[in-house]
DODREN-822544 format. One record per atom (N, C-alpha, C): residue in one letter; chain; atom name; y, z, x. Coordinates in Angstrom, 2 decimals, decimal comma, always signed. Last residue first. Layout:
# residues N
- sedo  drennu  pase  v  w  u
- A  A  CA  Y  Z  X;
...
//
This chain:
# residues 176
- sedo  drennu  pase  v  w  u
- V  A  N  -0,10  -42,87  +38,03;
- V  A  CA  -1,44  -42,92  +37,66;
- V  A  C  -1,21  -43,29  +35,70;
- Q  A  N  +2,45  -42,30  +38,81;
- Q  A  CA  +2,14  -43,42  +39,09;
- Q  A  C  +0,74  -43,77  +38,38;
- W  A  N  +2,42  -39,22  +39,04;
- W  A  CA  +3,55  -40,25  +38,00;
- W  A  C  +3,42  -41,67  +38,28;
- S  A  N  +1,01  -38,29  +40,39;
- S  A  CA  +0,53  -38,03  +39,22;
- S  A  C  +1,45  -39,06  +38,13;
- P  A  N  +0,00  -40,40  +43,18;
- P  A  CA  +0,83  -39,12  +42,42;
- P  A  C  +0,85  -39,51  +41,22;
- P  A  N  -3,19  -41,32  +44,58;
- P  A  CA  -1,64  -41,70  +44,12;
- P  A  C  -1,37  -40,52  +43,73;
- A  A  N  -4,07  -40,58  +47,92;
- A  A  CA  -4,27  -40,15  +46,29;
- A  A  C  -2,92  -40,17  +45,72;
- E  A  N  -3,96  -39,88  +50,35;
- E  A  CA  -3,73  -41,58  +50,05;
- E  A  C  -4,19  -41,24  +48,25;
- A  A  N  -4,60  -37,36  +51,35;
- A  A  CA  -3,28  -37,93  +51,53;
- A  A  C  -3,10  -39,40  +50,87;
- D  A  N  -6,62  -35,30  +49,84;
- D  A  CA  -6,54  -36,63  +50,08;
- D  A  C  -5,11  -37,07  +49,72;
- I  A  N  -7,76  -31,96  +50,94;
- I  A  CA  -6,73  -32,50  +50,19;
- I  A  C  -6,40  -34,55  +50,54;
- G  A  N  -9,68  -30,27  +51,41;
- G  A  CA  -10,36  -31,53  +50,84;
- G  A  C  -8,96  -32,15  +50,25;
- Y  A  N  -8,78  -27,83  +53,10;
- Y  A  CA  -8,89  -27,63  +51,46;
- Y  A  C  -9,05  -28,97  +50,95;
- Q  A  N  -9,06  -28,63  +55,51;
- Q  A  CA  -9,75  -27,68  +55,09;
- Q  A  C  -9,69  -27,30  +53,57;
- V  A  N  -7,33  -31,08  +55,42;
- V  A  CA  -8,70  -31,29  +55,74;
- V  A  C  -9,42  -30,18  +55,15;
- M  A  N  -4,90  -29,90  +55,39;
- M  A  CA  -5,22  -30,86  +54,16;
- M  A  C  -6,81  -31,11  +54,79;
- A  A  N  -4,57  -27,91  +57,19;
- A  A  CA  -4,88  -27,35  +56,18;
- A  A  C  -5,40  -28,82  +55,06;
- R  A  N  -4,28  -29,85  +59,02;
- R  A  CA  -5,36  -29,32  +59,43;
- R  A  C  -5,60  -28,66  +57,79;
- G  A  N  -1,37  -30,72  +58,40;
- G  A  CA  -2,59  -31,84  +58,72;
- G  A  C  -4,23  -30,67  +58,89;
- P  A  N  -0,33  -28,24  +58,88;
- P  A  CA  -0,44  -28,70  +57,61;
- P  A  C  -1,56  -29,77  +57,26;
- L  A  N  -0,09  -27,92  +61,95;
- L  A  CA  -0,85  -27,03  +61,10;
- L  A  C  -1,15  -27,74  +59,49;
- A  A  N  +1,26  -29,43  +63,41;
- A  A  CA  -0,47  -30,39  +62,99;
- A  A  C  -1,09  -29,37  +62,12;
- A  A  N  +3,57  -28,54  +63,71;
- A  A  CA  +3,63  -29,58  +62,97;
- A  A  C  +2,26  -30,08  +62,81;
- A  A  N  +3,57  -25,03  +63,84;
- A  A  CA  +3,12  -25,85  +64,86;
- A  A  C  +3,09  -27,46  +63,36;
- L  A  N  +6,03  -23,03  +62,17;
- L  A  CA  +4,80  -23,54  +62,43;
- L  A  C  +4,73  -24,62  +63,39;
- V  A  N  +9,03  -22,80  +62,09;
- V  A  CA  +8,13  -22,01  +62,01;
- V  A  C  +6,69  -22,04  +62,46;
- G  A  N  +10,17  -25,65  +61,62;
- G  A  CA  +10,01  -25,12  +62,95;
- G  A  C  +9,63  -23,50  +63,15;
- A  A  N  +10,62  -26,48  +59,28;
- A  A  CA  +11,66  -25,84  +59,92;
- A  A  C  +11,30  -24,88  +61,21;
- K  A  N  +8,52  -27,60  +58,99;
- K  A  CA  +9,73  -28,55  +58,99;
- K  A  C  +11,19  -27,68  +59,44;
- S  A  N  +6,45  -25,51  +58,82;
- S  A  CA  +6,74  -26,94  +59,74;
- S  A  C  +7,67  -27,46  +60,17;
- L  A  N  +7,34  -24,53  +56,16;
- L  A  CA  +7,49  -24,04  +57,60;
- L  A  C  +7,29  -24,79  +58,41;
- A  A  N  +6,68  -26,81  +54,66;
- A  A  CA  +7,64  -26,17  +54,64;
- A  A  C  +8,28  -25,48  +56,05;
- T  A  N  +3,63  -27,39  +55,17;
- T  A  CA  +4,63  -27,75  +55,46;
- T  A  C  +6,19  -27,88  +55,55;
- L  A  N  +3,45  -24,68  +53,68;
- L  A  CA  +2,93  -24,66  +55,63;
- L  A  C  +3,97  -25,89  +56,24;
- A  A  N  +3,54  -24,86  +51,41;
- A  A  CA  +4,36  -23,68  +51,98;
- A  A  C  +4,21  -24,07  +53,61;
- T  A  N  +2,53  -27,18  +50,50;
- T  A  CA  +3,46  -27,28  +50,52;
- T  A  C  +4,49  -26,08  +51,37;
- L  A  N  -0,41  -25,93  +51,16;
- L  A  CA  +0,03  -27,02  +51,88;
- L  A  C  +1,42  -27,18  +51,90;
- A  A  N  +0,07  -23,62  +48,92;
- A  A  CA  -0,81  -23,51  +50,07;
- A  A  C  +0,04  -24,45  +51,22;
- I  A  N  -0,16  -25,81  +46,57;
- I  A  CA  +0,93  -25,10  +46,84;
- I  A  C  +0,85  -24,12  +48,37;
- H  A  N  -2,79  -27,17  +46,98;
- H  A  CA  -1,47  -27,66  +47,27;
- H  A  C  -0,13  -26,99  +47,24;
- H  A  N  -4,55  -25,01  +46,61;
- H  A  CA  -4,45  -25,50  +47,68;
- H  A  C  -3,08  -26,38  +48,16;
- R  A  N  -3,74  -23,98  +43,92;
- R  A  CA  -3,62  -22,98  +45,24;
- R  A  C  -3,43  -23,59  +46,46;
- D  A  N  -2,20  -27,03  +42,21;
- D  A  CA  -3,31  -25,97  +42,33;
- D  A  C  -2,91  -25,19  +43,81;
- I  A  N  -1,06  -29,10  +42,09;
- I  A  CA  -0,09  -27,73  +41,48;
- I  A  C  -1,25  -26,35  +41,65;
- E  A  N  -1,02  -32,05  +41,95;
- E  A  CA  -1,10  -31,51  +43,03;
- E  A  C  -0,53  -29,60  +42,61;
- F  A  N  -2,10  -32,62  +39,41;
- F  A  CA  -0,78  -33,01  +39,61;
- F  A  C  -0,59  -31,95  +40,83;
- F  A  N  -4,96  -32,71  +40,03;
- F  A  CA  -4,41  -33,88  +39,58;
- F  A  C  -2,85  -33,91  +39,95;
- G  A  N  -5,12  -30,00  +40,00;
- G  A  CA  -5,55  -30,71  +41,22;
- G  A  C  -5,20  -31,95  +41,13;
- R  A  N  -4,65  -29,00  +37,50;
- R  A  CA  -3,96  -28,89  +38,43;
- R  A  C  -4,43  -29,20  +39,54;
- L  A  N  -6,96  -30,44  +36,16;
- L  A  CA  -5,43  -30,93  +36,08;
- L  A  C  -4,29  -30,42  +37,00;
- A  A  N  -9,51  -29,18  +37,36;
- A  A  CA  -8,97  -30,53  +37,00;
- A  A  C  -7,56  -31,32  +37,42;
- A  A  N  -8,54  -26,70  +35,95;
- A  A  CA  -8,82  -26,56  +37,77;
- A  A  C  -8,60  -28,03  +38,29;
- R  A  N  -8,58  -26,92  +33,12;
- R  A  CA  -7,28  -26,80  +33,99;
- R  A  C  -7,11  -26,74  +35,56;
- T  A  N  -10,20  -30,16  +32,50;
- T  A  CA  -10,26  -28,98  +32,43;
- T  A  C  -9,00  -28,52  +33,39;
- D  A  N  -8,67  -32,49  +30,57;
- D  A  CA  -9,28  -32,16  +31,59;
- D  A  C  -9,59  -31,03  +31,56;
- S  A  N  -6,39  -35,14  +29,47;
- S  A  CA  -7,28  -34,00  +28,84;
- S  A  C  -8,30  -33,99  +29,95;
- R  A  N  -2,84  -36,13  +29,83;
- R  A  CA  -4,21  -35,65  +30,33;
- R  A  C  -4,91  -35,10  +29,86;
- G  A  N  +0,16  -37,75  +30,06;
- G  A  CA  -0,70  -36,65  +29,33;
- G  A  C  -2,06  -36,82  +30,05;
- F  A  N  +1,87  -38,14  +33,18;
- F  A  CA  +1,17  -38,89  +31,89;
- F  A  C  +0,23  -37,63  +31,63;
- G  A  N  +4,50  -36,90  +35,21;
- G  A  CA  +3,48  -37,49  +35,19;
- G  A  C  +3,02  -38,30  +33,55;
- D  A  N  +4,60  -33,37  +36,94;
- D  A  CA  +5,55  -34,88  +36,32;
- D  A  C  +4,37  -35,93  +36,05;
- T  A  N  +4,34  -30,90  +36,90;
- T  A  CA  +3,20  -31,38  +36,29;
- T  A  C  +3,98  -33,04  +35,88;
- G  A  N  +5,31  -29,42  +40,10;
- G  A  CA  +4,95  -29,75  +38,91;
- G  A  C  +4,16  -30,73  +38,02;
- L  A  N  +7,51  -28,03  +42,64;
- L  A  CA  +5,99  -28,65  +42,33;
- L  A  C  +5,84  -28,82  +40,48;
- A  A  N  +9,93  -27,99  +44,84;
- A  A  CA  +9,72  -27,91  +43,11;
- A  A  C  +8,09  -28,68  +43,65;
- T  A  N  +11,41  -26,82  +47,44;
- T  A  CA  +10,38  -27,57  +46,92;
- T  A  C  +10,15  -27,08  +45,61;
- F  A  N  +14,13  -25,88  +49,77;
- F  A  CA  +13,40  -25,48  +48,12;
- F  A  C  +12,63  -26,81  +47,57;
- P  A  N  +15,27  -23,97  +52,21;
- P  A  CA  +15,03  -25,04  +51,90;
- P  A  C  +14,11  -24,60  +50,40;
- A  A  N  +17,89  -21,97  +51,50;
- A  A  CA  +16,72  -21,80  +52,07;
- A  A  C  +16,15  -23,29  +51,51;
- E  A  N  +20,13  -20,95  +49,72;
- E  A  CA  +20,26  -21,52  +51,31;
- E  A  C  +18,96  -22,05  +51,94;
- L  A  N  +20,52  -22,00  +46,40;
- L  A  CA  +20,16  -21,25  +47,45;
- L  A  C  +20,22  -21,49  +48,95;
- F  A  N  +21,62  -23,78  +44,76;
- F  A  CA  +22,35  -22,40  +44,96;
- F  A  C  +21,44  -21,87  +45,59;
- A  A  N  +20,01  -25,79  +44,26;
- A  A  CA  +21,51  -26,02  +45,06;
- A  A  C  +22,43  -24,75  +45,27;
- A  A  N  +17,52  -24,97  +42,70;
- A  A  CA  +17,50  -25,34  +44,36;
- A  A  C  +18,91  -25,19  +44,91;
- V  A  N  +17,50  -24,51  +40,11;
- V  A  CA  +18,00  -23,99  +40,98;
- V  A  C  +18,42  -23,97  +42,73;
- S  A  N  +16,24  -26,94  +39,20;
- S  A  CA  +17,50  -26,81  +38,79;
- S  A  C  +18,59  -25,72  +39,56;
- H  A  N  +13,72  -27,11  +39,97;
- H  A  CA  +14,47  -27,73  +40,89;
- H  A  C  +16,11  -27,70  +40,54;
- P  A  N  +12,09  -26,40  +37,73;
- P  A  CA  +12,47  -25,15  +38,57;
- P  A  C  +14,00  -25,87  +39,85;
- W  A  N  +12,69  -28,77  +36,15;
- W  A  CA  +13,21  -27,70  +35,74;
- W  A  C  +13,10  -26,25  +36,79;
- A  A  N  +11,67  -31,17  +37,43;
- A  A  CA  +13,21  -30,74  +37,49;
- A  A  C  +13,49  -29,37  +37,14;
- C  A  N  +8,93  -31,11  +37,54;
- C  A  CA  +9,78  -30,49  +38,57;
- C  A  C  +11,23  -30,17  +38,20;
- V  A  N  +7,55  -30,41  +34,33;
- V  A  CA  +8,27  -30,70  +35,25;
- V  A  C  +9,03  -30,21  +36,09;
- W  A  N  +5,48  -27,65  +34,11;
- W  A  CA  +6,35  -28,45  +33,22;
- W  A  C  +7,09  -28,92  +34,59;
- D  A  N  +4,03  -25,17  +35,61;
- D  A  CA  +3,60  -26,23  +34,69;
- D  A  C  +4,37  -27,12  +33,58;
- S  A  N  +5,31  -24,83  +38,80;
- S  A  CA  +5,50  -24,93  +37,09;
- S  A  C  +4,34  -25,84  +36,59;
- T  A  N  +6,23  -23,23  +41,65;
- T  A  CA  +5,44  -24,07  +40,93;
- T  A  C  +5,40  -23,77  +39,07;
- A  A  N  +8,65  -23,53  +44,49;
- A  A  CA  +8,26  -23,24  +43,08;
- A  A  C  +7,44  -23,99  +42,55;
- V  A  N  +8,77  -22,25  +47,35;
- V  A  CA  +7,83  -23,54  +46,92;
- V  A  C  +8,21  -23,04  +45,36;
- V  A  N  +11,02  -21,82  +50,08;
- V  A  CA  +10,84  -21,69  +48,68;
- V  A  C  +10,22  -22,49  +48,23;
- P  A  N  +11,87  -20,71  +53,23;
- P  A  CA  +11,33  -21,36  +52,69;
- P  A  C  +10,95  -21,01  +51,18;
- A  A  N  +14,56  -18,20  +54,51;
- A  A  CA  +12,76  -18,52  +53,84;
- A  A  C  +12,13  -19,36  +53,30;
- P  A  N  +16,72  -17,96  +54,76;
- P  A  CA  +16,43  -19,25  +54,96;
- P  A  C  +15,46  -19,30  +54,59;
- G  A  N  +18,72  -15,72  +52,31;
- G  A  CA  +18,19  -16,37  +53,37;
- G  A  C  +17,89  -17,82  +53,83;
- P  A  N  +17,32  -14,04  +49,19;
- P  A  CA  +18,61  -14,36  +50,19;
- P  A  C  +17,47  -15,51  +51,52;
- L  A  N  +16,60  -13,96  +46,22;
- L  A  CA  +16,32  -15,21  +47,02;
- L  A  C  +17,06  -15,36  +48,65;
- C  A  N  +18,34  -12,24  +44,64;
- C  A  CA  +16,61  -12,17  +44,86;
- C  A  C  +16,04  -12,77  +46,10;
- H  A  N  +20,84  -13,08  +45,33;
- H  A  CA  +20,35  -11,50  +45,19;
- H  A  C  +19,18  -11,70  +45,64;
- Q  A  N  +21,06  -15,70  +44,53;
- Q  A  CA  +20,85  -15,50  +45,75;
- Q  A  C  +20,32  -13,75  +46,27;
- L  A  N  +20,23  -15,37  +41,80;
- L  A  CA  +19,53  -16,08  +42,70;
- L  A  C  +19,40  -15,35  +43,95;
- H  A  N  +22,50  -14,07  +40,83;
- H  A  CA  +21,39  -13,59  +40,88;
- H  A  C  +20,17  -13,90  +41,51;
- R  A  N  +25,15  -14,32  +42,62;
- R  A  CA  +24,39  -15,07  +41,69;
- R  A  C  +23,16  -14,08  +42,40;
- A  A  N  +28,08  -12,33  +43,03;
- A  A  CA  +27,13  -12,42  +43,38;
- A  A  C  +25,96  -13,14  +42,69;
- R  A  N  +31,99  -13,17  +43,06;
- R  A  CA  +30,51  -12,40  +42,64;
- R  A  C  +29,01  -12,96  +43,07;
- P  A  N  +33,92  -12,11  +45,76;
- P  A  CA  +33,16  -13,27  +45,58;
- P  A  C  +31,90  -12,46  +44,38;
- A  A  N  +37,21  -10,56  +45,34;
- A  A  CA  +35,78  -10,47  +45,80;
- A  A  C  +35,00  -11,20  +44,94;
- A  A  N  +39,94  -12,68  +44,69;
- A  A  CA  +38,91  -11,74  +44,29;
- A  A  C  +37,72  -11,72  +45,20;
- E  A  N  +40,85  -15,05  +45,55;
- E  A  CA  +41,52  -14,20  +46,40;
- E  A  C  +40,69  -12,89  +46,02;
- P  A  N  +39,94  -17,76  +43,66;
- P  A  CA  +39,48  -17,19  +45,23;
- P  A  C  +40,37  -15,91  +45,63;
- H  A  N  +39,03  -17,88  +41,20;
- H  A  CA  +39,59  -16,56  +41,55;
- H  A  C  +39,15  -16,34  +43,24;
- L  A  N  +37,60  -20,35  +41,06;
- L  A  CA  +38,52  -19,92  +39,93;
- L  A  C  +39,71  -18,52  +40,20;
- R  A  N  +35,46  -20,05  +42,57;
- R  A  CA  +36,15  -21,15  +42,59;
- R  A  C  +37,58  -21,02  +41,93;
- N  A  N  +34,25  -17,95  +40,83;
- N  A  CA  +34,60  -17,29  +42,46;
- N  A  C  +35,50  -18,72  +43,15;
- W  A  N  +33,36  -18,93  +38,75;
- W  A  CA  +34,41  -17,79  +38,43;
- W  A  C  +34,76  -17,37  +40,26;
- R  A  N  +31,70  -20,95  +39,29;
- R  A  CA  +32,90  -21,27  +38,77;
- R  A  C  +33,87  -20,01  +38,86;
- G  A  N  +29,38  -19,24  +40,68;
- G  A  CA  +30,35  -20,18  +41,20;
- G  A  C  +31,72  -20,67  +40,81;
- A  A  N  +28,39  -17,87  +38,46;
- A  A  CA  +29,18  -17,14  +39,33;
- A  A  C  +30,21  -18,20  +40,46;
- E  A  N  +27,76  -20,08  +36,63;
- E  A  CA  +28,85  -19,36  +36,24;
- E  A  C  +29,80  -18,64  +37,41;
- R  A  N  +26,11  -21,06  +38,52;
- R  A  CA  +27,27  -22,24  +37,83;
- R  A  C  +28,15  -21,64  +37,72;
- A  A  N  +23,96  -18,99  +38,35;
- A  A  CA  +24,67  -19,36  +39,17;
- A  A  C  +25,66  -20,57  +39,36;
- D  A  N  +23,50  -19,12  +35,61;
- D  A  CA  +24,11  -17,78  +35,89;
- D  A  C  +24,61  -18,31  +37,11;
- R  A  N  +22,30  -21,42  +35,38;
- R  A  CA  +23,42  -21,37  +34,59;
- R  A  C  +24,15  -19,98  +34,98;
- A  A  N  +20,07  -20,96  +36,87;
- A  A  CA  +21,13  -22,16  +37,33;
- A  A  C  +22,11  -21,59  +36,39;
- R  A  N  +19,10  -19,07  +35,46;
- R  A  CA  +19,15  -18,59  +36,83;
- R  A  C  +20,56  -19,82  +36,87;
- E  A  N  +18,44  -20,45  +32,91;
- E  A  CA  +19,27  -18,86  +33,05;
- E  A  C  +19,67  -18,61  +34,09;
- S  A  N  +16,28  -22,03  +33,52;
- S  A  CA  +17,49  -22,47  +33,15;
- S  A  C  +18,75  -21,12  +32,81;
- Y  A  N  +14,47  -20,30  +34,53;
- Y  A  CA  +15,25  -21,27  +35,46;
- Y  A  C  +16,63  -21,69  +34,97;
- R  A  N  +13,25  -18,13  +34,12;
- R  A  CA  +13,78  -18,54  +33,38;
- R  A  C  +14,83  -19,55  +34,13;
- T  A  N  +10,51  -17,10  +35,35;
- T  A  CA  +10,50  -16,97  +33,87;
- T  A  C  +11,74  -18,03  +33,06;
- A  A  N  +8,48  -16,50  +37,90;
- A  A  CA  +9,89  -16,84  +37,37;
- A  A  C  +9,84  -17,52  +36,16;
- S  A  N  +7,31  -14,29  +39,88;
- S  A  CA  +7,00  -14,71  +38,29;
- S  A  C  +8,64  -15,28  +38,20;
- W  A  N  +6,77  -14,40  +43,55;
- W  A  CA  +7,84  -14,33  +42,27;
- W  A  C  +7,36  -14,78  +41,25;
- V  A  N  +5,80  -13,10  +46,70;
- V  A  CA  +5,47  -13,95  +45,71;
- V  A  C  +6,48  -13,40  +44,36;
- E  A  N  +6,29  -13,89  +49,98;
- E  A  CA  +6,42  -13,21  +49,06;
- E  A  C  +6,22  -14,00  +47,45;
- A  A  N  +3,79  -14,10  +52,47;
- A  A  CA  +4,26  -15,24  +51,59;
- A  A  C  +4,66  -13,73  +50,75;
- V  A  N  +2,97  -15,02  +56,35;
- V  A  CA  +3,25  -14,13  +54,91;
- V  A  C  +4,09  -14,50  +54,06;
- V  A  N  +0,14  -16,49  +57,48;
- V  A  CA  +1,45  -16,66  +56,80;
- V  A  C  +1,94  -15,49  +55,69;
- G  A  N  -2,44  -16,93  +58,50;
- G  A  CA  -1,75  -15,74  +59,28;
- G  A  C  +0,01  -15,76  +58,71;
- W  A  N  -3,90  -18,78  +57,70;
- W  A  CA  -2,83  -19,13  +58,44;
- W  A  C  -2,27  -18,18  +59,10;
- D  A  N  -5,96  -17,65  +56,05;
- D  A  CA  -6,47  -18,56  +56,69;
- D  A  C  -5,28  -18,99  +57,88;
- D  A  N  -4,62  -15,28  +54,86;
- D  A  CA  -6,41  -14,95  +55,23;
- D  A  C  -6,32  -16,14  +56,41;
- R  A  N  -1,81  -16,18  +54,21;
- R  A  CA  -2,15  -15,24  +54,42;
- R  A  C  -3,79  -15,12  +55,36;
- L  A  N  -2,78  -18,32  +52,23;
- L  A  CA  -1,58  -18,48  +53,34;
- L  A  C  -1,87  -17,25  +54,70;
- L  A  N  -4,48  -17,17  +50,36;
- L  A  CA  -5,08  -18,34  +51,47;
- L  A  C  -4,01  -18,53  +52,49;
- T  A  N  -2,71  -15,56  +49,19;
- T  A  CA  -3,92  -14,80  +50,11;
- T  A  C  -4,30  -16,08  +50,74;
- A  A  N  -0,60  -17,42  +48,26;
- A  A  CA  -0,22  -16,53  +49,15;
- A  A  C  -1,67  -16,05  +49,80;
- A  A  N  -2,52  -18,58  +46,45;
- A  A  CA  -2,03  -19,93  +47,45;
- A  A  C  -1,51  -18,93  +48,44;
- Q  A  N  -3,15  -16,53  +44,16;
- Q  A  CA  -4,26  -17,20  +45,21;
- Q  A  C  -3,68  -18,20  +46,76;
- Q  A  N  -0,53  -16,63  +43,80;
- Q  A  CA  -0,88  -15,62  +44,14;
- Q  A  C  -2,04  -16,10  +45,36;
- V  A  N  -0,56  -19,21  +42,20;
- V  A  CA  +0,68  -18,83  +43,25;
- V  A  C  -0,08  -17,83  +44,26;
- E  A  N  -2,46  -19,07  +40,22;
- E  A  CA  -2,39  -19,78  +41,62;
- E  A  C  -1,65  -19,58  +42,96;
- A  A  N  -0,91  -16,88  +38,74;
- A  A  CA  -2,19  -16,63  +39,42;
- A  A  C  -2,39  -17,60  +40,40;
- L  A  N  +1,24  -18,55  +37,71;
- L  A  CA  +1,40  -17,47  +38,58;
- L  A  C  +0,41  -17,19  +39,36;
- L  A  N  +0,41  -20,23  +35,80;
- L  A  CA  +0,50  -20,55  +37,39;
- L  A  C  +0,87  -19,53  +38,52;
- T  A  N  +1,26  -19,28  +33,38;
- T  A  CA  -0,19  -19,06  +34,24;
- T  A  C  -0,48  -19,82  +35,32;
- G  A  N  +4,54  -18,96  +34,25;
- G  A  CA  +3,12  -18,82  +33,19;
- G  A  C  +1,82  -18,71  +34,10;
- S  A  N  +5,23  -19,91  +37,54;
- S  A  CA  +5,72  -19,65  +36,26;
- S  A  C  +4,55  -19,80  +35,25;
- G  A  N  +6,24  -18,62  +40,97;
- G  A  CA  +5,18  -18,85  +39,63;
- G  A  C  +5,54  -19,12  +38,68;
- L  A  N  +7,64  -19,25  +44,09;
- L  A  CA  +7,60  -18,80  +42,78;
- L  A  C  +6,89  -19,26  +41,94;
- L  A  N  +7,06  -17,96  +47,44;
- L  A  CA  +6,24  -18,65  +46,26;
- L  A  C  +6,67  -17,97  +44,75;
- R  A  N  +8,44  -17,98  +50,41;
- R  A  CA  +8,95  -17,27  +49,02;
- R  A  C  +7,97  -18,60  +48,24;
- V  A  N  +7,71  -17,37  +53,74;
- V  A  CA  +8,06  -18,08  +52,70;
- V  A  C  +7,84  -17,55  +51,27;
- Q  A  N  +8,01  -14,61  +55,38;
- Q  A  CA  +8,05  -16,34  +55,79;
- Q  A  C  +8,28  -17,30  +54,80;
- V  A  N  +8,92  -11,45  +55,47;
- V  A  CA  +8,23  -12,68  +54,68;
- V  A  C  +9,13  -13,91  +55,12;
- P  A  N  +7,80  -9,05  +57,68;
- P  A  CA  +8,83  -10,30  +57,00;
- P  A  C  +8,25  -11,61  +56,48;
- A  A  N  +5,15  -7,34  +56,20;
- A  A  CA  +5,80  -7,84  +57,04;
- A  A  C  +6,91  -8,95  +56,78;
- A  A  N  +4,62  -5,85  +53,89;
- A  A  CA  +5,27  -4,95  +54,73;
- A  A  C  +5,77  -5,92  +56,11;
- P  A  N  +5,62  -8,00  +50,75;
- P  A  CA  +4,65  -7,62  +51,97;
- P  A  C  +5,08  -6,86  +52,75;
- T  A  N  +5,66  -7,47  +47,54;
- T  A  CA  +6,55  -7,39  +48,61;
- T  A  C  +5,67  -7,00  +49,87;
- S  A  N  +4,91  -9,30  +44,78;
- S  A  CA  +4,16  -8,77  +45,38;
- S  A  C  +5,75  -8,46  +46,70;
- V  A  N  +6,47  -10,30  +42,42;
- V  A  CA  +5,36  -9,24  +42,27;
- V  A  C  +4,28  -8,90  +43,38;
- R  A  N  +9,75  -10,15  +41,34;
- R  A  CA  +8,88  -9,89  +42,44;
- R  A  C  +7,68  -9,33  +42,08;
- C  A  N  +11,05  -12,21  +38,69;
- C  A  CA  +10,44  -10,80  +39,06;
- C  A  C  +9,65  -10,67  +40,07;
- L  A  N  +13,53  -13,63  +37,08;
- L  A  CA  +12,82  -13,63  +38,60;
- L  A  C  +12,15  -12,33  +38,74;
- G  A  N  +14,90  -13,17  +34,83;
- G  A  CA  +14,12  -14,48  +34,86;
- G  A  C  +13,67  -14,75  +36,47;
- R  A  N  +15,56  -10,58  +33,91;
- R  A  CA  +16,46  -12,09  +34,27;
- R  A  C  +15,90  -12,82  +34,86;
- M  A  N  +14,75  -8,39  +31,83;
- M  A  CA  +14,40  -9,31  +33,32;
- M  A  C  +15,04  -10,42  +32,91;
//
């Protein structure tokens, strides 16, 4: 396993790619279901376990390509798995910097969701809501990325916030 494993392959063209790490893969899968059922959005789901290895692989391929300009370029595993402009939303139960380490190596808009902030003790569901890494925030992030890309109407994320009960005025986890 090279750190990325496709969990679902939709029959329709992919509009957004969702990456989940560890126990959050289930939340990502539920977000894909929400996107499909509530908004008609086709999401491809990936299990992402080794962001640091994927970033290293991409840097190595970039270095080799830079130092061998006349040779056929080496492909990055990331670009092979996640080609093209479909937005990518990566969710981790670790800080955002970990999944974000691969963003520069992709063509697509990239958003990382993670648990930046201070330690807490609560239920998993409550913590996922607090850190904005639950299925509703993942779906909202995907809809926002698609709206910014011009694929969906600009009003759609706002409708999703109402439907999912997301408070736009809640303080971010790193300030509480």
